[in-house]
C-alpha positions as CSV (number, residue, x, y, z in Angstrom):
1,M,-27.7,16.6,-16.2
2,L,-28.0,13.3,-18.0
3,S,-25.1,14.2,-20.3
4,A,-22.8,15.0,-17.4
5,L,-23.7,11.7,-15.7
6,T,-23.1,9.8,-19.0
7,A,-19.7,11.5,-19.4
8,C,-18.7,10.5,-15.8
9,V,-19.8,6.9,-16.4
10,V,-17.8,6.8,-19.6
11,L,-14.7,8.6,-18.4
12,L,-14.4,7.0,-14.9
13,P,-13.1,3.6,-16.2
14,V,-10.7,5.3,-18.5
15,A,-9.4,7.5,-15.7
16,L,-9.1,4.5,-13.4
17,V,-7.1,2.5,-16.0
18,L,-4.8,5.5,-16.7
19,A,-4.2,5.9,-12.9
20,L,-3.3,2.2,-12.5
21,L,-0.9,2.5,-15.5
22,Q,0.7,5.5,-13.9
23,L,1.0,3.6,-10.6
24,S,2.5,0.6,-12.3
25,T,5.0,2.8,-14.2
26,W,6.1,4.5,-11.0
27,R,6.6,1.2,-9.2
28,Q,8.6,-0.2,-12.1
29,R,10.9,2.9,-12.2
30,T,11.3,2.6,-8.4
31,R,12.2,-1.1,-8.6
32,L,14.7,-0.4,-11.4
33,A,16.3,2.3,-9.3
34,E,16.5,-0.1,-6.3
35,V,18.2,-2.7,-8.4
36,A,20.7,-0.3,-10.0
37,R,21.6,1.2,-6.5
38,Q,21.9,-2.3,-5.0
39,I,24.3,-3.4,-7.9
40,A,26.4,-0.3,-7.4
41,V,26.7,-0.8,-3.6
42,T,27.4,-4.5,-4.0
43,D,30.0,-3.9,-6.6
44,A,31.7,-1.2,-4.5
45,I,31.8,-3.5,-1.4
46,H,33.0,-6.5,-3.4
47,T,35.7,-4.5,-5.1
48,E,37.1,-3.2,-1.9
49,L,36.6,-6.2,0.5
50,G,35.6,-9.2,-1.6
51,A,32.3,-11.1,-1.4
52,I,31.9,-10.9,2.4
53,V,28.4,-9.3,2.6
54,S,25.3,-9.0,0.5
55,P,23.5,-5.7,0.9
56,V,19.8,-5.1,0.1
57,V,18.7,-1.7,-1.0
58,R,15.1,-0.5,-0.8
59,R,13.5,2.8,-1.6
60,R,11.0,3.9,1.0
61,L,7.8,5.8,0.3
62,W,9.0,9.4,0.8
63,G,12.1,8.9,-1.3
64,H,14.7,7.9,1.2
65,W,16.9,4.8,0.7
66,Q,17.3,2.0,3.2
67,L,20.4,-0.1,2.9
68,T,20.3,-3.4,5.0
69,I,23.6,-5.1,5.3
70,P,24.2,-8.4,7.2
71,V,27.7,-8.0,8.8
72,P,29.9,-10.1,11.0
73,F,29.6,-8.3,14.3
74,D,32.6,-10.2,15.8
75,S,34.9,-8.4,13.4
76,P,34.6,-4.6,14.1
77,D,37.2,-3.6,11.5
78,T,35.3,-5.4,8.8
79,V,32.1,-3.7,9.9
80,K,33.8,-0.3,9.7
81,Q,35.1,-0.9,6.2
82,V,31.7,-2.2,5.0
83,I,30.0,0.9,6.3
84,E,32.5,3.3,4.8
85,T,32.4,1.6,1.5
86,A,28.6,1.5,1.4
87,Y,28.5,5.1,2.4
88,A,30.9,6.1,-0.4
89,A,28.8,4.2,-2.9
90,F,25.9,6.7,-2.5
91,D,26.4,9.9,-4.5
92,A,27.2,13.3,-2.9
93,A,23.6,14.6,-3.3
94,D,22.2,11.7,-1.2
95,R,25.0,12.0,1.4
96,A,24.5,15.8,1.8
97,K,20.9,15.6,2.9
98,P,20.3,14.3,6.4
99,G,17.7,11.5,6.5
100,R,18.1,10.8,2.7
101,F,19.3,7.3,3.4
102,E,19.9,4.9,6.3
103,I,22.2,2.0,6.8
104,V,20.8,-0.8,8.8
105,L,23.2,-3.5,10.1
106,S,22.0,-7.0,10.9
107,P,23.9,-10.0,12.2
108,Q,25.3,-12.1,9.5
109,E,24.2,-15.8,9.5
110,Q,27.0,-18.2,10.2
111,P,27.3,-20.9,7.6
112,V,26.0,-24.3,8.6
113,P,28.8,-27.0,8.5
114,R,28.2,-29.7,5.9
115,V,28.1,-33.2,7.1
116,E,29.4,-35.8,4.7
117,R,27.0,-38.7,4.3
118,A,28.3,-42.3,4.2
119,A,27.4,-44.2,1.1
120,V,25.1,-47.2,2.0
121,A,25.0,-50.2,-0.3
122,A,21.6,-51.5,-1.4
123,R,20.3,-54.6,0.3
124,P,20.0,-57.6,-2.0
125,T,16.6,-59.2,-2.0
126,S,16.2,-62.9,-1.0
127,G,15.4,-64.6,-4.3
128,A,12.4,-62.5,-5.1
129,R,12.3,-60.4,-8.2
130,R,10.5,-57.2,-8.7
131,R,8.0,-56.9,-11.5
132,P,7.8,-53.6,-13.4
133,S,5.0,-51.5,-12.1
134,N,2.2,-50.4,-14.4
135,G,0.4,-48.6,-11.5
136,W,-2.7,-50.9,-11.5
137,G,-3.7,-53.6,-9.0
138,P,-1.8,-55.3,-6.2
139,V,1.0,-56.4,-8.5
140,G,1.8,-52.8,-9.4
141,R,3.8,-50.2,-7.5
142,G,6.9,-52.4,-6.9
143,A,5.1,-55.4,-5.4
144,I,7.4,-58.4,-4.8
145,T,6.4,-61.6,-6.5
146,N,7.9,-65.1,-6.7
């Protein structure tokens, strides 16, 4: 009885560490597959249509892919071309099985117009000079002295 308990106490931390390493390896492989699939879909869309959308690919728990694409809903022809190109970027095995992947469309954010700022000249000081700051006392931190 004591030897079985000792074996459990010794083997439990080892088993826990091995399980965590397996989980970490699985997550890393999943993430690499997501990145590779996202690059493939992005390259396909950019080759066909140019850099108009930026898709995000995620692999869900039970193995199905989720492709989220922000699209300009005011341009139906563009949306249709983006969907067709993204669909073609998935291989035939994924396209053959229903529910293997889903394409989620979201509204594309409109770019914010940039406002040019006018350059403002610095105000000259009235005869006072600035002493260099050493960070100590009332004279420091850019205090004005005569």
